N, CA, C and O atoms as a Maestro MAE file, in Angstrom:
{
 s_m_m2io_version
 :::
 2.0.0
}

f_m_ct {
 s_m_title
 :::
 protein
 m_atom[360] {
  # First column is atom index #
  i_m_mmod_type
  r_m_x_coord
  r_m_y_coord
  r_m_z_coord
  i_m_residue_number
  s_m_chain_name
  s_m_pdb_residue_name
  s_m_pdb_atom_name
  i_m_atomic_number
  :::
  1 25 142.682 70.302 79.232 1 A "MET " " N  " 7
  2 3 141.487 70.151 80.026 1 A "MET " " CA " 6
  3 2 141.490 71.182 81.154 1 A "MET " " C  " 6
  4 15 142.536 71.477 81.731 1 A "MET " " O  " 8
  5 25 140.332 71.716 81.458 2 A "SER " " N  " 7
  6 3 140.181 72.689 82.528 2 A "SER " " CA " 6
  7 2 140.172 71.989 83.882 2 A "SER " " C  " 6
  8 15 139.758 70.835 83.986 2 A "SER " " O  " 8
  9 25 140.629 72.691 84.922 3 A "ASP " " N  " 7
  10 3 140.570 72.164 86.282 3 A "ASP " " CA " 6
  11 2 139.215 72.434 86.921 3 A "ASP " " C  " 6
  12 15 138.909 71.884 87.979 3 A "ASP " " O  " 8
  13 25 138.403 73.274 86.290 4 A "ALA " " N  " 7
  14 3 137.122 73.681 86.860 4 A "ALA " " CA " 6
  15 2 135.997 72.737 86.440 4 A "ALA " " C  " 6
  16 15 136.058 72.098 85.390 4 A "ALA " " O  " 8
  17 25 134.970 72.667 87.288 5 A "PHE " " N  " 7
  18 3 133.774 71.910 86.933 5 A "PHE " " CA " 6
  19 2 132.943 72.664 85.899 5 A "PHE " " C  " 6
  20 15 132.331 72.054 85.023 5 A "PHE " " O  " 8
  21 25 132.924 73.997 86.006 6 A "PHE " " N  " 7
  22 3 132.132 74.831 85.107 6 A "PHE " " CA " 6
  23 2 132.950 76.018 84.630 6 A "PHE " " C  " 6
  24 15 133.845 76.497 85.326 6 A "PHE " " O  " 8
  25 25 132.627 76.484 83.430 7 A "VAL " " N  " 7
  26 3 133.218 77.698 82.882 7 A "VAL " " CA " 6
  27 2 132.062 78.672 82.679 7 A "VAL " " C  " 6
  28 15 131.066 78.339 82.036 7 A "VAL " " O  " 8
  29 25 132.199 79.868 83.228 8 A "ARG " " N  " 7
  30 3 131.125 80.857 83.110 8 A "ARG " " CA " 6
  31 2 131.138 81.474 81.719 8 A "ARG " " C  " 6
  32 15 132.192 81.806 81.176 8 A "ARG " " O  " 8
  33 25 129.937 81.618 81.153 9 A "ASP " " N  " 7
  34 3 129.751 82.226 79.836 9 A "ASP " " CA " 6
  35 2 128.558 83.171 79.946 9 A "ASP " " C  " 6
  36 15 127.423 82.781 79.672 9 A "ASP " " O  " 8
  37 25 128.817 84.409 80.345 10 A "GLY " " N  " 7
  38 3 127.731 85.360 80.577 10 A "GLY " " CA " 6
  39 2 126.904 84.918 81.772 10 A "GLY " " C  " 6
  40 15 127.423 84.809 82.883 10 A "GLY " " O  " 8
  41 25 125.615 84.663 81.550 11 A "ASP " " N  " 7
  42 3 124.755 84.205 82.645 11 A "ASP " " CA " 6
  43 2 124.575 82.684 82.634 11 A "ASP " " C  " 6
  44 15 123.722 82.153 83.345 11 A "ASP " " O  " 8
  45 25 125.374 81.991 81.832 12 A "ARG " " N  " 7
  46 3 125.304 80.529 81.756 12 A "ARG " " CA " 6
  47 2 126.588 79.918 82.304 12 A "ARG " " C  " 6
  48 15 127.639 80.559 82.348 12 A "ARG " " O  " 8
  49 25 126.471 78.663 82.717 13 A "TYR " " N  " 7
  50 3 127.624 77.903 83.203 13 A "TYR " " CA " 6
  51 2 127.774 76.668 82.331 13 A "TYR " " C  " 6
  52 15 126.858 75.851 82.231 13 A "TYR " " O  " 8
  53 25 128.929 76.537 81.702 14 A "LEU " " N  " 7
  54 3 129.189 75.420 80.798 14 A "LEU " " CA " 6
  55 2 129.905 74.313 81.568 14 A "LEU " " C  " 6
  56 15 130.998 74.536 82.088 14 A "LEU " " O  " 8
  57 25 129.305 73.121 81.650 15 A "PRO " " N  " 7
  58 3 129.955 72.037 82.387 15 A "PRO " " CA " 6
  59 2 131.165 71.502 81.625 15 A "PRO " " C  " 6
  60 15 131.149 71.410 80.398 15 A "PRO " " O  " 8
  61 25 132.202 71.154 82.360 16 A "THR " " N  " 7
  62 3 133.368 70.522 81.749 16 A "THR " " CA " 6
  63 2 133.238 69.009 81.908 16 A "THR " " C  " 6
  64 15 132.308 68.520 82.549 16 A "THR " " O  " 8
  65 25 134.164 68.288 81.326 17 A "GLU " " N  " 7
  66 3 134.178 66.824 81.406 17 A "GLU " " CA " 6
  67 2 134.230 66.343 82.851 17 A "GLU " " C  " 6
  68 15 133.775 65.239 83.152 17 A "GLU " " O  " 8
  69 25 134.780 67.158 83.746 18 A "LEU " " N  " 7
  70 3 134.927 66.758 85.148 18 A "LEU " " CA " 6
  71 2 133.588 66.579 85.858 18 A "LEU " " C  " 6
  72 15 133.547 65.971 86.928 18 A "LEU " " O  " 8
  73 25 132.495 67.091 85.297 19 A "THR " " N  " 7
  74 3 131.183 66.950 85.937 19 A "THR " " CA " 6
  75 2 130.467 65.665 85.537 19 A "THR " " C  " 6
  76 15 129.457 65.310 86.144 19 A "THR " " O  " 8
  77 25 130.968 64.973 84.538 20 A "ARG " " N  " 7
  78 3 130.292 63.764 84.031 20 A "ARG " " CA " 6
  79 2 130.166 62.717 85.139 20 A "ARG " " C  " 6
  80 15 131.123 62.437 85.861 20 A "ARG " " O  " 8
  81 25 128.969 62.147 85.257 21 A "GLY " " N  " 7
  82 3 128.710 61.141 86.282 21 A "GLY " " CA " 6
  83 2 128.945 59.731 85.773 21 A "GLY " " C  " 6
  84 15 129.148 59.530 84.576 21 A "GLY " " O  " 8
  85 25 128.922 58.751 86.669 22 A "PRO " " N  " 7
  86 3 129.186 57.365 86.284 22 A "PRO " " CA " 6
  87 2 127.974 56.621 85.714 22 A "PRO " " C  " 6
  88 15 128.121 55.515 85.196 22 A "PRO " " O  " 8
  89 25 126.780 57.213 85.804 23 A "TRP " " N  " 7
  90 3 125.570 56.487 85.429 23 A "TRP " " CA " 6
  91 2 125.160 56.681 83.981 23 A "TRP " " C  " 6
  92 15 124.517 55.809 83.397 23 A "TRP " " O  " 8
  93 25 125.522 57.810 83.396 24 A "SER " " N  " 7
  94 3 125.150 58.101 82.009 24 A "SER " " CA " 6
  95 2 126.207 59.012 81.402 24 A "SER " " C  " 6
  96 15 126.677 59.934 82.070 24 A "SER " " O  " 8
  97 25 126.592 58.778 80.155 25 A "PRO " " N  " 7
  98 3 127.587 59.647 79.521 25 A "PRO " " CA " 6
  99 2 127.043 61.049 79.228 25 A "PRO " " C  " 6
  100 15 127.811 61.960 78.919 25 A "PRO " " O  " 8
  101 25 125.725 61.223 79.324 26 A "ASP " " N  " 7
  102 3 125.100 62.516 79.026 26 A "ASP " " CA " 6
  103 2 124.668 63.288 80.264 26 A "ASP " " C  " 6
  104 15 124.058 64.350 80.142 26 A "ASP " " O  " 8
  105 25 124.972 62.774 81.457 27 A "ALA " " N  " 7
  106 3 124.506 63.412 82.687 27 A "ALA " " CA " 6
  107 2 125.664 63.709 83.634 27 A "ALA " " C  " 6
  108 15 126.700 63.045 83.612 27 A "ALA " " O  " 8
  109 25 125.453 64.723 84.462 28 A "GLN " " N  " 7
  110 3 126.450 65.117 85.441 28 A "GLN " " CA " 6
  111 2 126.266 64.341 86.741 28 A "GLN " " C  " 6
  112 15 125.164 63.893 87.061 28 A "GLN " " O  " 8
  113 25 127.351 64.190 87.479 29 A "HIS " " N  " 7
  114 3 127.291 63.709 88.850 29 A "HIS " " CA " 6
  115 2 126.581 64.805 89.649 29 A "HIS " " C  " 6
  116 15 126.692 65.977 89.289 29 A "HIS " " O  " 8
  117 25 125.869 64.473 90.699 30 A "GLY " " N  " 7
  118 3 125.091 65.464 91.445 30 A "GLY " " CA " 6
  119 2 125.902 66.496 92.202 30 A "GLY " " C  " 6
  120 15 125.413 67.598 92.450 30 A "GLY " " O  " 8
  121 25 127.131 66.169 92.575 31 A "GLY " " N  " 7
  122 3 127.934 67.078 93.391 31 A "GLY " " CA " 6
  123 2 128.238 68.425 92.757 31 A "GLY " " C  " 6
  124 15 127.967 69.455 93.374 31 A "GLY " " O  " 8
  125 25 128.795 68.462 91.537 32 A "PRO " " N  " 7
  126 3 129.129 69.753 90.938 32 A "PRO " " CA " 6
  127 2 127.927 70.690 90.739 32 A "PRO " " C  " 6
  128 15 128.041 71.872 91.066 32 A "PRO " " O  " 8
  129 25 126.779 70.222 90.220 33 A "PRO " " N  " 7
  130 3 125.645 71.144 90.095 33 A "PRO " " CA " 6
  131 2 125.127 71.627 91.456 33 A "PRO " " C  " 6
  132 15 124.712 72.779 91.587 33 A "PRO " " O  " 8
  133 25 125.152 70.753 92.466 34 A "ALA " " N  " 7
  134 3 124.715 71.163 93.802 34 A "ALA " " CA " 6
  135 2 125.647 72.233 94.364 34 A "ALA " " C  " 6
  136 15 125.187 73.200 94.969 34 A "ALA " " O  " 8
  137 25 126.950 72.066 94.167 35 A "ALA " " N  " 7
  138 3 127.914 73.063 94.641 35 A "ALA " " CA " 6
  139 2 127.743 74.386 93.903 35 A "ALA " " C  " 6
  140 15 127.840 75.452 94.511 35 A "ALA " " O  " 8
  141 25 127.491 74.326 92.600 36 A "LEU " " N  " 7
  142 3 127.275 75.538 91.806 36 A "LEU " " CA " 6
  143 2 126.052 76.290 92.315 36 A "LEU " " C  " 6
  144 15 126.107 77.504 92.511 36 A "LEU " " O  " 8
  145 25 124.955 75.581 92.530 37 A "LEU " " N  " 7
  146 3 123.731 76.211 93.019 37 A "LEU " " CA " 6
  147 2 123.915 76.728 94.443 37 A "LEU " " C  " 6
  148 15 123.453 77.821 94.769 37 A "LEU " " O  " 8
  149 25 124.580 75.959 95.284 38 A "GLY " " N  " 7
  150 3 124.830 76.401 96.656 38 A "GLY " " CA " 6
  151 2 125.650 77.674 96.714 38 A "GLY " " C  " 6
  152 15 125.363 78.559 97.521 38 A "GLY " " O  " 8
  153 25 126.664 77.779 95.871 39 A "THR " " N  " 7
  154 3 127.482 78.988 95.822 39 A "THR " " CA " 6
  155 2 126.647 80.183 95.384 39 A "THR " " C  " 6
  156 15 126.767 81.266 95.955 39 A "THR " " O  " 8
  157 25 125.804 79.995 94.376 40 A "ALA " " N  " 7
  158 3 124.936 81.084 93.911 40 A "ALA " " CA " 6
  159 2 123.964 81.509 95.009 40 A "ALA " " C  " 6
  160 15 123.684 82.697 95.166 40 A "ALA " " O  " 8
  161 25 123.457 80.553 95.760 41 A "MET " " N  " 7
  162 3 122.522 80.880 96.840 41 A "MET " " CA " 6
  163 2 123.228 81.644 97.959 41 A "MET " " C  " 6
  164 15 122.647 82.560 98.541 41 A "MET " " O  " 8
  165 25 124.471 81.280 98.265 42 A "GLU " " N  " 7
  166 3 125.237 82.008 99.287 42 A "GLU " " CA " 6
  167 2 125.455 83.464 98.891 42 A "GLU " " C  " 6
  168 15 125.553 84.334 99.756 42 A "GLU " " O  " 8
  169 25 125.531 83.729 97.613 43 A "ARG " " N  " 7
  170 3 125.786 85.084 97.116 43 A "ARG " " CA " 6
  171 2 124.508 85.908 96.957 43 A "ARG " " C  " 6
  172 15 124.574 87.069 96.552 43 A "ARG " " O  " 8
  173 25 123.362 85.333 97.266 44 A "THR " " N  " 7
  174 3 122.091 86.039 97.156 44 A "THR " " CA " 6
  175 2 121.868 86.874 98.412 44 A "THR " " C  " 6
  176 15 121.627 86.332 99.491 44 A "THR " " O  " 8
  177 25 121.948 88.179 98.270 45 A "GLU " " N  " 7
  178 3 121.745 89.121 99.375 45 A "GLU " " CA " 6
  179 2 122.497 88.699 100.635 45 A "GLU " " C  " 6
  180 15 121.882 88.516 101.686 45 A "GLU " " O  " 8
  181 25 123.824 88.543 100.543 46 A "PRO " " N  " 7
  182 3 124.593 88.085 101.704 46 A "PRO " " CA " 6
  183 2 124.606 89.113 102.833 46 A "PRO " " C  " 6
  184 15 124.580 90.321 102.595 46 A "PRO " " O  " 8
  185 25 124.648 88.610 104.065 47 A "ARG " " N  " 7
  186 3 124.778 89.469 105.248 47 A "ARG " " CA " 6
  187 2 125.994 89.003 106.031 47 A "ARG " " C  " 6
  188 15 126.284 87.808 106.103 47 A "ARG " " O  " 8
  189 25 126.696 89.954 106.611 48 A "GLU " " N  " 7
  190 3 127.902 89.641 107.389 48 A "GLU " " CA " 6
  191 2 127.590 88.851 108.655 48 A "GLU " " C  " 6
  192 15 128.432 88.095 109.140 48 A "GLU " " O  " 8
  193 25 126.377 89.022 109.195 49 A "ASP " " N  " 7
  194 3 126.049 88.412 110.482 49 A "ASP " " CA " 6
  195 2 125.321 87.071 110.356 49 A "ASP " " C  " 6
  196 15 124.716 86.613 111.326 49 A "ASP " " O  " 8
  197 25 125.366 86.430 109.180 50 A "THR " " N  " 7
  198 3 124.697 85.141 109.010 50 A "THR " " CA " 6
  199 2 125.654 84.108 108.420 50 A "THR " " C  " 6
  200 15 126.640 84.446 107.765 50 A "THR " " O  " 8
  201 25 125.334 82.844 108.672 51 A "ILE " " N  " 7
  202 3 126.070 81.734 108.075 51 A "ILE " " CA " 6
  203 2 125.052 80.705 107.588 51 A "ILE " " C  " 6
  204 15 123.921 80.667 108.072 51 A "ILE " " O  " 8
  205 25 125.449 79.886 106.646 52 A "VAL " " N  " 7
  206 3 124.582 78.810 106.171 52 A "VAL " " CA " 6
  207 2 124.620 77.686 107.202 52 A "VAL " " C  " 6
  208 15 125.692 77.215 107.583 52 A "VAL " " O  " 8
  209 25 123.447 77.265 107.646 53 A "VAL " " N  " 7
  210 3 123.397 76.171 108.612 53 A "VAL " " CA " 6
  211 2 122.749 74.915 108.031 53 A "VAL " " C  " 6
  212 15 122.881 73.829 108.594 53 A "VAL " " O  " 8
  213 25 122.047 75.063 106.903 54 A "ARG " " N  " 7
  214 3 121.446 73.886 106.278 54 A "ARG " " CA " 6
  215 2 121.250 74.156 104.802 54 A "ARG " " C  " 6
  216 15 120.869 75.259 104.408 54 A "ARG " " O  " 8
  217 25 121.511 73.149 103.988 55 A "ALA " " N  " 7
  218 3 121.262 73.229 102.545 55 A "ALA " " CA " 6
  219 2 120.589 71.934 102.125 55 A "ALA " " C  " 6
  220 15 120.975 70.849 102.560 55 A "ALA " " O  " 8
  221 25 119.584 72.057 101.279 56 A "SER " " N  " 7
  222 3 118.844 70.894 100.798 56 A "SER " " CA " 6
  223 2 118.675 71.021 99.293 56 A "SER " " C  " 6
  224 15 118.271 72.075 98.802 56 A "SER " " O  " 8
  225 25 118.980 69.957 98.555 57 A "PHE " " N  " 7
  226 3 118.887 69.973 97.098 57 A "PHE " " CA " 6
  227 2 118.017 68.815 96.636 57 A "PHE " " C  " 6
  228 15 118.199 67.682 97.082 57 A "PHE " " O  " 8
  229 25 117.084 69.091 95.753 58 A "GLU " " N  " 7
  230 3 116.257 68.048 95.153 58 A "GLU " " CA " 6
  231 2 116.541 68.022 93.659 58 A "GLU " " C  " 6
  232 15 116.276 68.994 92.952 58 A "GLU " " O  " 8
  233 25 117.076 66.918 93.187 59 A "MET " " N  " 7
  234 3 117.310 66.751 91.754 59 A "MET " " CA " 6
  235 2 116.248 65.792 91.244 59 A "MET " " C  " 6
  236 15 116.306 64.590 91.505 59 A "MET " " O  " 8
  237 25 115.284 66.326 90.521 60 A "LEU " " N  " 7
  238 3 114.133 65.545 90.091 60 A "LEU " " CA " 6
  239 2 114.413 64.691 88.863 60 A "LEU " " C  " 6
  240 15 113.650 63.781 88.540 60 A "LEU " " O  " 8
  241 25 115.511 64.991 88.183 61 A "LYS " " N  " 7
  242 3 115.933 64.189 87.033 61 A "LYS " " CA " 6
  243 2 117.423 64.415 86.838 61 A "LYS " " C  " 6
  244 15 117.984 65.327 87.447 61 A "LYS " " O  " 8
  245 25 118.083 63.614 86.010 62 A "PRO " " N  " 7
  246 3 119.517 63.813 85.783 62 A "PRO " " CA " 6
  247 2 119.813 65.216 85.246 62 A "PRO " " C  " 6
  248 15 119.046 65.767 84.456 62 A "PRO " " O  " 8
  249 25 120.924 65.775 85.684 63 A "VAL " " N  " 7
  250 3 121.362 67.087 85.199 63 A "VAL " " CA " 6
  251 2 122.185 66.837 83.938 63 A "VAL " " C  " 6
  252 15 123.242 66.211 84.009 63 A "VAL " " O  " 8
  253 25 121.710 67.322 82.773 64 A "PRO " " N  " 7
  254 3 122.416 67.034 81.522 64 A "PRO " " CA " 6
  255 2 123.735 67.792 81.403 64 A "PRO " " C  " 6
  256 15 123.942 68.811 82.061 64 A "PRO " " O  " 8
  257 25 124.612 67.283 80.564 65 A "LEU " " N  " 7
  258 3 125.880 67.961 80.266 65 A "LEU " " CA " 6
  259 2 125.611 69.054 79.239 65 A "LEU " " C  " 6
  260 15 126.081 68.983 78.103 65 A "LEU " " O  " 8
  261 25 124.863 70.045 79.642 66 A "LYS " " N  " 7
  262 3 124.486 71.172 78.789 66 A "LYS " " CA " 6
  263 2 124.676 72.451 79.582 66 A "LYS " " C  " 6
  264 15 124.792 72.400 80.806 66 A "LYS " " O  " 8
  265 25 124.711 73.606 78.912 67 A "PRO " " N  " 7
  266 3 124.819 74.870 79.639 67 A "PRO " " CA " 6
  267 2 123.685 75.019 80.655 67 A "PRO " " C  " 6
  268 15 122.540 74.655 80.386 67 A "PRO " " O  " 8
  269 25 124.024 75.560 81.821 68 A "LEU " " N  " 7
  270 3 123.065 75.722 82.910 68 A "LEU " " CA " 6
  271 2 122.877 77.194 83.243 68 A "LEU " " C  " 6
  272 15 123.800 77.997 83.111 68 A "LEU " " O  " 8
  273 25 121.669 77.537 83.677 69 A "THR " " N  " 7
  274 3 121.394 78.871 84.209 69 A "THR " " CA " 6
  275 2 120.888 78.703 85.634 69 A "THR " " C  " 6
  276 15 120.362 77.654 86.006 69 A "THR " " O  " 8
  277 25 121.058 79.759 86.421 70 A "ILE " " N  " 7
  278 3 120.668 79.726 87.829 70 A "ILE " " CA " 6
  279 2 119.781 80.918 88.131 70 A "ILE " " C  " 6
  280 15 120.051 82.036 87.692 70 A "ILE " " O  " 8
  281 25 118.719 80.671 88.884 71 A "ALA " " N  " 7
  282 3 117.864 81.743 89.398 71 A "ALA " " CA " 6
  283 2 117.752 81.543 90.906 71 A "ALA " " C  " 6
  284 15 117.425 80.448 91.362 71 A "ALA " " O  " 8
  285 25 118.020 82.588 91.680 72 A "THR " " N  " 7
  286 3 117.889 82.513 93.131 72 A "THR " " CA " 6
  287 2 117.021 83.663 93.611 72 A "THR " " C  " 6
  288 15 116.893 84.690 92.945 72 A "THR " " O  " 8
  289 25 116.426 83.468 94.788 73 A "ARG " " N  " 7
  290 3 115.649 84.551 95.392 73 A "ARG " " CA " 6
  291 2 115.595 84.349 96.898 73 A "ARG " " C  " 6
  292 15 115.679 83.229 97.401 73 A "ARG " " O  " 8
  293 25 115.454 85.459 97.597 74 A "MET " " N  " 7
  294 3 115.292 85.427 99.042 74 A "MET " " CA " 6
  295 2 113.817 85.148 99.316 74 A "MET " " C  " 6
  296 15 112.966 85.992 99.037 74 A "MET " " O  " 8
  297 25 113.508 83.976 99.859 75 A "SER " " N  " 7
  298 3 112.122 83.602 100.148 75 A "SER " " CA " 6
  299 2 111.645 84.190 101.469 75 A "SER " " C  " 6
  300 15 110.516 84.668 101.574 75 A "SER " " O  " 8
  301 25 112.506 84.151 102.468 76 A "THR " " N  " 7
  302 3 112.206 84.693 103.788 76 A "THR " " CA " 6
  303 2 113.400 85.517 104.226 76 A "THR " " C  " 6
  304 15 114.534 85.040 104.184 76 A "THR " " O  " 8
  305 25 113.158 86.750 104.646 77 A "ALA " " N  " 7
  306 3 114.248 87.622 105.084 77 A "ALA " " CA " 6
  307 2 113.912 88.203 106.448 77 A "ALA " " C  " 6
  308 15 113.560 89.377 106.565 77 A "ALA " " O  " 8
  309 25 114.024 87.368 107.480 78 A "GLY " " N  " 7
  310 3 113.770 87.829 108.836 78 A "GLY " " CA " 6
  311 2 115.034 88.352 109.485 78 A "GLY " " C  " 6
  312 15 116.103 88.358 108.875 78 A "GLY " " O  " 8
  313 25 114.902 88.797 110.740 79 A "ARG " " N  " 7
  314 3 116.050 89.335 111.459 79 A "ARG " " CA " 6
  315 2 117.066 88.248 111.791 79 A "ARG " " C  " 6
  316 15 118.273 88.487 111.747 79 A "ARG " " O  " 8
  317 25 116.575 87.048 112.124 80 A "SER " " N  " 7
  318 3 117.506 85.987 112.512 80 A "SER " " CA " 6
  319 2 117.489 84.779 111.575 80 A "SER " " C  " 6
  320 15 118.354 83.910 111.679 80 A "SER " " O  " 8
  321 25 116.523 84.711 110.668 81 A "VAL " " N  " 7
  322 3 116.427 83.574 109.750 81 A "VAL " " CA " 6
  323 2 116.203 84.072 108.331 81 A "VAL " " C  " 6
  324 15 115.377 84.952 108.090 81 A "VAL " " O  " 8
  325 25 116.943 83.501 107.402 82 A "GLN " " N  " 7
  326 3 116.753 83.788 105.980 82 A "GLN " " CA " 6
  327 2 116.567 82.462 105.255 82 A "GLN " " C  " 6
  328 15 117.227 81.473 105.574 82 A "GLN " " O  " 8
  329 25 115.675 82.447 104.291 83 A "THR " " N  " 7
  330 3 115.488 81.271 103.448 83 A "THR " " CA " 6
  331 2 115.708 81.699 102.007 83 A "THR " " C  " 6
  332 15 115.071 82.636 101.526 83 A "THR " " O  " 8
  333 25 116.605 81.014 101.325 84 A "ILE " " N  " 7
  334 3 116.928 81.335 99.937 84 A "ILE " " CA " 6
  335 2 116.548 80.146 99.073 84 A "ILE " " C  " 6
  336 15 116.869 79.003 99.398 84 A "ILE " " O  " 8
  337 25 115.866 80.420 97.974 85 A "SER " " N  " 7
  338 3 115.473 79.378 97.021 85 A "SER " " CA " 6
  339 2 116.289 79.541 95.754 85 A "SER " " C  " 6
  340 15 116.639 80.655 95.364 85 A "SER " " O  " 8
  341 25 116.588 78.426 95.120 86 A "GLY " " N  " 7
  342 3 117.341 78.474 93.871 86 A "GLY " " CA " 6
  343 2 116.876 77.405 92.906 86 A "GLY " " C  " 6
  344 15 116.439 76.329 93.312 86 A "GLY " " O  " 8
  345 25 116.976 77.716 91.618 87 A "VAL " " N  " 7
  346 3 116.606 76.773 90.563 87 A "VAL " " CA " 6
  347 2 117.740 76.718 89.553 87 A "VAL " " C  " 6
  348 15 118.240 77.751 89.107 87 A "VAL " " O  " 8
  349 25 118.137 75.516 89.202 88 A "LEU " " N  " 7
  350 3 119.163 75.267 88.197 88 A "LEU " " CA " 6
  351 2 118.454 74.726 86.965 88 A "LEU " " C  " 6
  352 15 117.738 73.729 87.062 88 A "LEU " " O  " 8
  353 25 118.634 75.355 85.813 89 A "SER " " N  " 7
  354 3 117.936 74.940 84.588 89 A "SER " " CA " 6
  355 2 118.918 74.686 83.462 89 A "SER " " C  " 6
  356 15 119.929 75.375 83.325 89 A "SER " " O  " 8
  357 25 118.598 73.673 82.651 90 A "ALA " " N  " 7
  358 3 119.422 73.364 81.476 90 A "ALA " " CA " 6
  359 2 118.710 73.847 80.229 90 A "ALA " " C  " 6
  360 15 119.226 73.689 79.123 90 A "ALA " " O  " 8
  :::
 }
 m_bond[359] {
  # First column is bond index #
  i_m_from
  i_m_to
  i_m_order
  :::
  1 1 2 1
  2 2 3 1
  3 3 4 2
  4 3 5 1
  5 5 6 1
  6 6 7 1
  7 7 8 2
  8 7 9 1
  9 9 10 1
  10 10 11 1
  11 11 12 2
  12 11 13 1
  13 13 14 1
  14 14 15 1
  15 15 16 2
  16 15 17 1
  17 17 18 1
  18 18 19 1
  19 19 20 2
  20 19 21 1
  21 21 22 1
  22 22 23 1
  23 23 24 2
  24 23 25 1
  25 25 26 1
  26 26 27 1
  27 27 28 2
  28 27 29 1
  29 29 30 1
  30 30 31 1
  31 31 32 2
  32 31 33 1
  33 33 34 1
  34 34 35 1
  35 35 36 2
  36 35 37 1
  37 37 38 1
  38 38 39 1
  39 39 40 2
  40 39 41 1
  41 41 42 1
  42 42 43 1
  43 43 44 2
  44 43 45 1
  45 45 46 1
  46 46 47 1
  47 47 48 2
  48 47 49 1
  49 49 50 1
  50 50 51 1
  51 51 52 2
  52 51 53 1
  53 53 54 1
  54 54 55 1
  55 55 56 2
  56 55 57 1
  57 57 58 1
  58 58 59 1
  59 59 60 2
  60 59 61 1
  61 61 62 1
  62 62 63 1
  63 63 64 2
  64 63 65 1
  65 65 66 1
  66 66 67 1
  67 67 68 2
  68 67 69 1
  69 69 70 1
  70 70 71 1
  71 71 72 2
  72 71 73 1
  73 73 74 1
  74 74 75 1
  75 75 76 2
  76 75 77 1
  77 77 78 1
  78 78 79 1
  79 79 80 2
  80 79 81 1
  81 81 82 1
  82 82 83 1
  83 83 84 2
  84 83 85 1
  85 85 86 1
  86 86 87 1
  87 87 88 2
  88 87 89 1
  89 89 90 1
  90 90 91 1
  91 91 92 2
  92 91 93 1
  93 93 94 1
  94 94 95 1
  95 95 96 2
  96 95 97 1
  97 97 98 1
  98 98 99 1
  99 99 100 2
  100 99 101 1
  101 101 102 1
  102 102 103 1
  103 103 104 2
  104 103 105 1
  105 105 106 1
  106 106 107 1
  107 107 108 2
  108 107 109 1
  109 109 110 1
  110 110 111 1
  111 111 112 2
  112 111 113 1
  113 113 114 1
  114 114 115 1
  115 115 116 2
  116 115 117 1
  117 117 118 1
  118 118 119 1
  119 119 120 2
  120 119 121 1
  121 121 122 1
  122 122 123 1
  123 123 124 2
  124 123 125 1
  125 125 126 1
  126 126 127 1
  127 127 128 2
  128 127 129 1
  129 129 130 1
  130 130 131 1
  131 131 132 2
  132 131 133 1
  133 133 134 1
  134 134 135 1
  135 135 136 2
  136 135 137 1
  137 137 138 1
  138 138 139 1
  139 139 140 2
  140 139 141 1
  141 141 142 1
  142 142 143 1
  143 143 144 2
  144 143 145 1
  145 145 146 1
  146 146 147 1
  147 147 148 2
  148 147 149 1
  149 149 150 1
  150 150 151 1
  151 151 152 2
  152 151 153 1
  153 153 154 1
  154 154 155 1
  155 155 156 2
  156 155 157 1
  157 157 158 1
  158 158 159 1
  159 159 160 2
  160 159 161 1
  161 161 162 1
  162 162 163 1
  163 163 164 2
  164 163 165 1
  165 165 166 1
  166 166 167 1
  167 167 168 2
  168 167 169 1
  169 169 170 1
  170 170 171 1
  171 171 172 2
  172 171 173 1
  173 173 174 1
  174 174 175 1
  175 175 176 2
  176 175 177 1
  177 177 178 1
  178 178 179 1
  179 179 180 2
  180 179 181 1
  181 181 182 1
  182 182 183 1
  183 183 184 2
  184 183 185 1
  185 185 186 1
  186 186 187 1
  187 187 188 2
  188 187 189 1
  189 189 190 1
  190 190 191 1
  191 191 192 2
  192 191 193 1
  193 193 194 1
  194 194 195 1
  195 195 196 2
  196 195 197 1
  197 197 198 1
  198 198 199 1
  199 199 200 2
  200 199 201 1
  201 201 202 1
  202 202 203 1
  203 203 204 2
  204 203 205 1
  205 205 206 1
  206 206 207 1
  207 207 208 2
  208 207 209 1
  209 209 210 1
  210 210 211 1
  211 211 212 2
  212 211 213 1
  213 213 214 1
  214 214 215 1
  215 215 216 2
  216 215 217 1
  217 217 218 1
  218 218 219 1
  219 219 220 2
  220 219 221 1
  221 221 222 1
  222 222 223 1
  223 223 224 2
  224 223 225 1
  225 225 226 1
  226 226 227 1
  227 227 228 2
  228 227 229 1
  229 229 230 1
  230 230 231 1
  231 231 232 2
  232 231 233 1
  233 233 234 1
  234 234 235 1
  235 235 236 2
  236 235 237 1
  237 237 238 1
  238 238 239 1
  239 239 240 2
  240 239 241 1
  241 241 242 1
  242 242 243 1
  243 243 244 2
  244 243 245 1
  245 245 246 1
  246 246 247 1
  247 247 248 2
  248 247 249 1
  249 249 250 1
  250 250 251 1
  251 251 252 2
  252 251 253 1
  253 253 254 1
  254 254 255 1
  255 255 256 2
  256 255 257 1
  257 257 258 1
  258 258 259 1
  259 259 260 2
  260 259 261 1
  261 261 262 1
  262 262 263 1
  263 263 264 2
  264 263 265 1
  265 265 266 1
  266 266 267 1
  267 267 268 2
  268 267 269 1
  269 269 270 1
  270 270 271 1
  271 271 272 2
  272 271 273 1
  273 273 274 1
  274 274 275 1
  275 275 276 2
  276 275 277 1
  277 277 278 1
  278 278 279 1
  279 279 280 2
  280 279 281 1
  281 281 282 1
  282 282 283 1
  283 283 284 2
  284 283 285 1
  285 285 286 1
  286 286 287 1
  287 287 288 2
  288 287 289 1
  289 289 290 1
  290 290 291 1
  291 291 292 2
  292 291 293 1
  293 293 294 1
  294 294 295 1
  295 295 296 2
  296 295 297 1
  297 297 298 1
  298 298 299 1
  299 299 300 2
  300 299 301 1
  301 301 302 1
  302 302 303 1
  303 303 304 2
  304 303 305 1
  305 305 306 1
  306 306 307 1
  307 307 308 2
  308 307 309 1
  309 309 310 1
  310 310 311 1
  311 311 312 2
  312 311 313 1
  313 313 314 1
  314 314 315 1
  315 315 316 2
  316 315 317 1
  317 317 318 1
  318 318 319 1
  319 319 320 2
  320 319 321 1
  321 321 322 1
  322 322 323 1
  323 323 324 2
  324 323 325 1
  325 325 326 1
  326 326 327 1
  327 327 328 2
  328 327 329 1
  329 329 330 1
  330 330 331 1
  331 331 332 2
  332 331 333 1
  333 333 334 1
  334 334 335 1
  335 335 336 2
  336 335 337 1
  337 337 338 1
  338 338 339 1
  339 339 340 2
  340 339 341 1
  341 341 342 1
  342 342 343 1
  343 343 344 2
  344 343 345 1
  345 345 346 1
  346 346 347 1
  347 347 348 2
  348 347 349 1
  349 349 350 1
  350 350 351 1
  351 351 352 2
  352 351 353 1
  353 353 354 1
  354 354 355 1
  355 355 356 2
  356 355 357 1
  357 357 358 1
  358 358 359 1
  359 359 360 2
  :::
 }
}
């Protein structure tokens, strides 16, 4: 068994058994997908003079135990404030 929550496969992330949640055998716990998306968002156009001060995640339905893809973009790129959006898709 892998120690990782996800294994990267090109532009996809394959969930391991460690992501399985307690509510459904076919769905992930919310923590691992949120951490995966948060890490991807931190890597979107990073600047040395900024830090993350708030992160918000909306999971509109269970995240399935299937390969995931991530899309991120810089929504607002001001001098003192940046807003980054991200989408996790199965």
